N, C-alpha and C positions, 0 to 999 in steps of 0.2 A: 560501365552506369547502365543499370537498366531503366527505360521509359520510365516508369512507376519511381524511382529513386531520383531519377530526372526531373519531374514534375516536383516533388515535395522539395526538392534541394532550393526549387527557382518560384515558390510562390510570390505572387505580388505582394506586397505590405501595405498597399493602398491603390484607388484610380482618382483620375482628374478626368474629367470632360473638355473639347474643344466644339461641342455641337454648341448649334447658337442657341441664344436666351430667347425665346421667341412666347413669352406670355410675363408680364408683370406679376410677379407673385414671390414672395418673401421665402426664401430657402433658395431658389433657383441659380442653379452654378452654368457656369457656360462661356460662352466668346461675345462677345457685342461688339457692333462696329458703331462708333462715336467718332462725332466732330466737337472739337472744344469751342466753346462760346465764351467764357470766362474764367479768371482763376484771379485768388489770393491767396494769404500766408498770415498766419497769424501763429504768433506763439512754436513755431518752428512746425506747424501743421498747416499741409496746403489742401486747398479748396478750389473745389473744379466744376463747373458746369459745362455741361455737354448735351447734345443733343444726339439719338439712337433714333436711326430710321426706321431699320428693323421695327421698333417696337412701338415708334411716331411718340415718343412720349421727350422729356427733359429728363436726363440723370445727371445726380450728383456723385464728384468722386470725390472720396477723402484720403489724403495720403499721410502717416504720422508720421513723424520725424524723418521730416523729408530732408533730402540732398539737392544741391545747386543742378545737379543732374535729371532729378525730376522737374524743373521747371523747362527744360528744356527739351524732354520727352513729350512732357502735355502743353505745348504749346498753342495758342489762340489760332484758332482756323484750320489746328491741324488734325486729318483723319486718320485714326489707327483704330486695331481690333484690342481690346483686352478681352482678360479671362479672369474671370470675379463670379463671389458668391451676393446675388442680391438679395438687399436688406430694405425693408419698407419703413421709412422712422417715420414716424409721428410728431409736428411741429402745434405744441399745443397752444402758442402765441397764435398762430395762422389757422389752426383747426386744421392743417392741410398732412397729406402723407406725402413723401419725395423720393422714388426708386433709388438705392443708393449703393454704392460699390466701394469698400473699403480695403487700402492699401492692393488695386488689382495688378495683375501682370501681363505687360505687353506680348500678344503673341502673334505667330505668321500662323502658326496650325490649325484648321478647321475641319470639322468632322470627324475626329478621332475619337476614341475614349486610351489614354494615358496609364500606361501601368507603371509605379512606382516601385523601385526594390531594392532589396536592403543590401544589396552589394550595386556599384557600378560595373561589375563587370559583363552583366550580361549583355549578350546581342541580340536585339529581337528578332532580327530575321533567321538569327540559327535555333531560336525558340519555338518559333513559329512554324521553322522548318521540320524540325524533331518531335512536336506534340502535336499530329494529326487524330484526328479520332481513327484512323485502319491502324496505328501505330499504337493507340489504348486499346482497340478491343483485340488486338494479336497478341497483348500483354495477358488477354485472357479477361479483364475486367468486363463486367453486364455494359450493354447498350449504354443505357439510362446514364451510369455514372461519366462512359465514356465523350459523353454528349457534354456533360456538365464541367469536365474536368478543361474539354478541351472551350468550352465557353470562357473559362477562367482566366485563361490563355489570348484568346481571343471574342474579348469583350464590346458586346454592342449597349445603344444607349438604351435598351429595357433592363440589360443588366445592371448597366451602371444604375440606375434609375431605384433599384430594388436594394442594392450594394450599400446606396446612399441613406435609406432611410433609420441606420441603424449603424452605418459605418462597419459593417461586417458582413461577409458574406450572407446570404441570404441560406436559409433551412435546407432546401434540394443541394446546392452547392458545397455546403459544410457537409453534409452527410456521403455527398460525393469524394471530399478531401477525405472524411473518416474512415470511408471505405479503402479507400485507396493505400491509406497507411498502415491498414491492419493487415490487409490481402499481402501488400510488401513488404510487411515485416513478417509474417506467418509463412508467405514462399521462403523467405532464406533463413525461417527456423527451421526447417523442413530440412530444407538442402543442406544445413549442420547434423553429423552425423549423432543421433541422438540415440540408437540404439546397438547391442554389439552381442557378442555370440556369449551365453551364458560359459562361464567354471564348470556348473555342474546342471546335470537335470535331476531335478530331487525328486523322490516321490517315496519319504517314507510314514510310516504308521503310524498313527492319531490314537488307536486302540489303548494301549497302557494308560496314555496321558489322560484320556478320556474315562475310562473307569477308575482312575484314581483320583480325579474331583469330587468333592463332597454334596457337589450342585449339579443344576445344569444349566449349559451355556443359553443366554438369550436366541431368540429366533436372527438376532440382527449379527452377534459373535459369529453365530456358525456361516450367514452369507457371507462376512468377510474372511472369514479361516477357507471356507472351499473356494472364494478368488484368488488366495495367496495358493491355497495347493495349486488351483491350474497356472498360475503364475510361476512356480516353481519347478512345474514338471517341464515349460519351456526349455528351448534350445537357445531363446533370446534371452539376455538377463532382464528382469524385472524390475520395473519403474515403479512404486505405489505408494500413494501414503494412505494412511486410515486416520479418518476423521472421526473423534467421538468425543463428547465433554466429558468434562473431569467425574470420574466414579462410573462411566459405563461399561469397564471391563478390560480395558485395552490391554495389562498384564497376561490376561488368558490367552487373548491372540497373539501376542509375544512369544508366550508359550508354546502354543499349538506350532507355530511356524519352526519355533528350532524341533521340534517332531518332524516335521514334513523335511526339515533338511536332512534329519540326523539318516545316516551315520558320518552324513559331511559336518564340518563344524559348521558353527553361528556365533556372530559375535554384535553384541550390542553396545552403545555408547552413553549413557547420561547426562544431562547438565551437571547434577550437583554429587555430593559424595551421598549426601542422606537418600537420595534417591535411587542410586546405585545398589545402595546397602538393600534398601527395602524391595530393591525388584530382585537383590541376590535369595534373600530371605524369601519371599513368594518362589522361586523357581528351586529353589530347595524344599520348598512342601509338597507342589504341585506337580515335579515332574520325577519321571521315574528315578528310581534310584543307580541306573546305570550311564544314567546322562551324567557326566564327568564334568559339574561347575565352577568356574574362577571367577575371581574378585577380584580387581585389579582398582586401587587409588592413586598408589603410590608415585610421584614423578620426581623423585630426590635423585640424582645424579647417580648413585650407589644400585640403585634397583631398575633404572629406566630402560636399559639394555637387556633383563632378565627377556628371555622367551615368552611368548604365549602359550599357554597349554588350555585342555581341556574340549570336551564336544561342546559347550555353550561359554561362552568368553563376556564376561559384564564390566563394566567400568567406566570411569570419567574420562576425560580427553587423555588422562595419563594412556591413553591406549595408543596414543598417539607417538608417543617415546620406549613404544616396546619394540621387540624384534625377536628374531624365531622362524621357525618355520611354517608360513602360514600359506602355502599350498592347498590346505585340504580345507580352506573358510571357502564356503557356500555362500553364505547370508550374511549380509552388514544391516544391521538394522539401527536407528536414531530415536531413543525415544523423548518428547518434548521438542520437536523439529527446530523449533520457533525459536528458541535458547542459541540456537548453532549459527556462526557464518558459514556463507556457502562456500568455502574457501576450507573449513573445517570438517564439515562433511564429506567433503571430496576428497579431503586428503585420506581418511580414514580408508575409502575408499579406495583409494591408487593402493594404498600399503597392501591391499586383499587382490586386486588385478595382476592377473597373469600375460605375461608378453612372452610371443615366441616371431621374434624377427620383426616385421611389420603387422603381424597378425595380434590383435590384442582381446581377451576376455577377461570378461567382469564379474563378481559375484552379484546375485541377485540384491538390490538395494529395497528395504522398507522404512519407510517415516510413520512416526506416531505423531499426533497433535490434534489438543482441543482449537487450536488457532492458527492455523499455518499459516508463514508471514505470505505478506503480498506479493512477492516474486512467485511462491510456491502455489499460490489460489491462478495465478497469470497461466505457471507452464498447465494448471490444474484444466485451464480454461482452454488453453493452444491442442490442451491430447496430445502433451508431451508426457505424460506423469497419468497412470491410471490411480481411481481412487477409490474408498470403501469407508462408505460413512456409518455410523454408528449411533441412531439416532433415536436406540430402545435403551433406556437405563434400568438397569436390577431396581433400582427406586426411584421415585418420582422425585426428581427438585422441586422443589416450593421457595424458592427465595424471593425477598422484598428487596429489593434494591432502591434504596432513599437516600437522595441528594439533603446533607447539611451543612449547617456554617454554626459559626460560635453562637448564637442565640437558640441552637438548640440541642444543646451541650445536658441542659439539665433533664431535656426530656432523653436524650441517649443514658445518663448515667440509672437514671430510672427504670429504662429496660434493661440494662446491664444487669441490674440488681434483680429484676424477676428472675433473670434468664438460670442466673447464679443461682437463685434458692430451688430451679428445679431443676439443678447440678447439672444444668449445662455448662459448657466451656466459653471465651470470649477473647479474641485475638485482637490485638492494635495494630496498625502496622505506621512505622514514622517512616519520613521519606530518608532521612539518613541517622547517623548514630550520637556524633557530639554537632554540634554549631559552628566551631571550626573544623570539620574533617573534610576530606576530600572531595565529598559528595555534595556540598554546599557549591559549587561551582561558580565560577563568573558572571554566565550567563543567569543561573537562578538570582544570584544576587541583585544584577544588573534587573532582571523580572521584577522584584519584590520592588526595588526602587521606583522601577517606571511605574507599576500600579501603586504606590503608597501605602502598602500592605505590610503588616505584621510577619514578619517569617514564621512558618511553621515549628512548632518545639520539635526538638530534636529527641531522641528515645532517652538517651543518659538525663534530659532537663525534666522527662517525665515521669522516669520512675518514682520520684519524691512523690509526687501527687499521687499515685496509684497503690504503693507499698501502703502508701498512712491512713488509705481511707478504704483499704480492699483486704483480707488475706488471700494467701498462697495467688501471688503473683511472679511469675516467673520471666526471664526476661533474655534476650538473647540477640546475638547479628550474626551476620558473616563472617565476622572478623573472629569471632569468637572461637575458640576451638574446644571449647568444653558444649558447644551447639548440641552435636547430636545428643549429649547425657540430658542435658537441658530439657531438650524437645520430647523425647521418651521422657522421663520423669513428669512434666506435665501433660502428656497424653497418660501415661500409668499410673496419676496418684488424685488427688484432690485439688490439682490448679485449677484456679477458674480464671484466672486473666494471661494471657500471653503478649509480652509485648515485644516487637520482631521489627527488622526491616522485611524488605520484600525477600529475602533469602527462603520463607516457607512459600514463598510461592508453587514449587512445586517439590516431591517428595515427603511429604509428610500426611497421615492420614490421620483425624481427629474426628474420631464418630460423632464425640459430644459435641462439637464445635458449632454453637448456632446463632453466634452475631460474630462479624469481622467488620472493622471498622481501617478505614483505606485513609490518612493522614495525606493531604496535598493530592489527592485523585486526578486532579487533571495535569500533574508531571507526570503519569505516569503512563505508558502505549496502551491500547485496548486489548491485547494480548493479555501483560500481565495484570491488567483487573479482570481480566475473564477467569485467571488462572486463580487468584487470589479468593473471586468469588467463590469460587469452587473448592476452597476448603469448606465450607460451610455446606449441610444439608446433605452429606455422604451417603446416611444412610437413611434420606426420608424425614428427615429428620426439618421442622421447619425451621427457615436460616431468612437468617435476615445481613443485608451490606452497606455498611452506611458508608457514602463517600464524602469526607468530610473535606470543604474545600473554599477558599474564600472568594471565589466565583463561583455563585449558585445558576446564574445564566450559560454556562458553559455548553455551546450546543452539542459538541463530542459529547462529554457526560452523560447528556442528557437522553442522546440517543442509547448510548449503553446501559443507562437504566433501564430504558423501555425493552430490551433484546438478552434474549437467556441464551439462545443458541450460540454456539460455540462458531458454529458454520457462518450465519449471519455476523457474526461478530469480527470473522476473518474477511466476511464478503467488506462490510464496514470499516475493517483498516487499509484493504485495498483502494476502497475511494479517498481514505485520509492521506495516506503514505504514496499510492500509488503505487506501480507492478517493477519498479528497477528495471533493471537492462536484462532480460532473458537470453540472446545473444552469447553474449560475453561472460556473463554472470558478475561485474564488478559490481554493479549496486542492487540489494536488495528489495532497496522501496527506493521512493523518488520518481521524480517527475521523466518520462521517457518517450511520451507520445505528445504529440501540436494539440491532437483535434482529437484522437480516438480517445474512449472512457470503458475501461471493463467492464464498469458499472452501469454506465448509461447505456453502452452498443452492444449489447450483449446479440441482438439481434444480426448486427452487421458482422460479427464473429462467427454466430453461425451460419450466415450465408457464406461467407469467406471458406470455412471447413467444408462445407455441401459443393463449392466448386470446386476445390482443391483435393476431393473424396472421388470425383468421379472419375 
């Protein structure tokens, strides 16, 4: 175990002092030499009067729940040392104050700061022998942090007084703990093999693709494509995430990447059939005709082992169940990466990697998302993964996000009617299909009971109201076998209102959608909320996102409502869900650090990377 790991594994949980109390002051803690002058007992409480020479004052001691041995310990005329916290108690009848110790401990120790640990197996002599300033400096941490860490394990009275003010580590020492935690973590991370030889170095031409486009790419798209071209030409397998808000044109970057990889093959995994089909249609429309494109969605046993074919293969997780010669695949891409687990994405890459004895060559790997998962954000901040930002949009996003409850329902209905009269469309997203479906988990039911709230209406229950009061209402959900046809009909006809579940989060283009209402918004993740909000204002249309909730004071929703940037939403998600485990990839989110925070301590991460990059 490294010295930093050893330190972090043995941080004291608290401290105590056996230095003498030298002032009659409320809250002073330490040792006091006393002589018992008298005592009495009442209702199992022992009242003791004593005299302190060091303070030249009488002291009262109160022992609650006294036992017989207390009377023996605190016998009259006996001199002893006690450890406790001084309280100055005021007697309103005599208008006097009395220094008092409540339940003090008898001690023989003096003039030390005592460290208390979570486990009793720690030998103090071993600990202080190992954790020296020189040993800490030898681990490459700066001297200021080495001194602070050394003091944590070799505390003095000055440190104790600072610690005691708030019963926690003072700022300087907490910062040192944060630093060694992220420094130690990043060191381990860099020792883990994250770079591999690429299966292919790709240098395909973009000319035929760019000439076929009926529009010009934005500067941000061109910059991202240039970065990908450099990646794919390299001998090391690239790992890049392309981040851009809904509607920024990530599809064109996907297609450009296919052209750079050609004549080697590319594969793309999308989270839903609808999105996979939409990407397939876009690929056929914009890629040159000589690029052979295939579309894979079936997971039936009969078709599961059919080989993958084509220069560009697009599919859902059905791709994971296919077989065949994968030797010519150079590029793996994942769209909406936040919708896939770490293991799912890794499995697709492993299908295509090539092993020759102990040597492993991997395909280039590019992920696309508007709101990367917290683990990916942490990888980005640790320089494990490269990134491209697409902050420039073909159309300006103009979306108002409004938090509402049942008292705002009539206002919402009025606004919906106004937008429909403008020939715009509305989507209303419900948390579940039916009241008794499996999405109504026991956790949700318990939460409703705990808050004494009326449960949110299901999609099926809501259909009657909307179809009764509005024309051209469409309804679908993730289990609906006809969902693709319903969505296409809604998009391409006079559809006015779409009732759906979160299945429309990705993969649906509705250029006339101006309002989206998300029912029970506080129960959705930030990434899902942002993706749903991104369904409106696709082509510069003024958009409105209504977050319908029983809890309008929800801090997370309020912060979301004031944030439009997908990258900022991902940062917010990292704050709320934390980064998970980058070393083993077991957790995509969740608490991993005891002191360090990716959101609050970016300066320490930068300092760490600067030192390790020297």
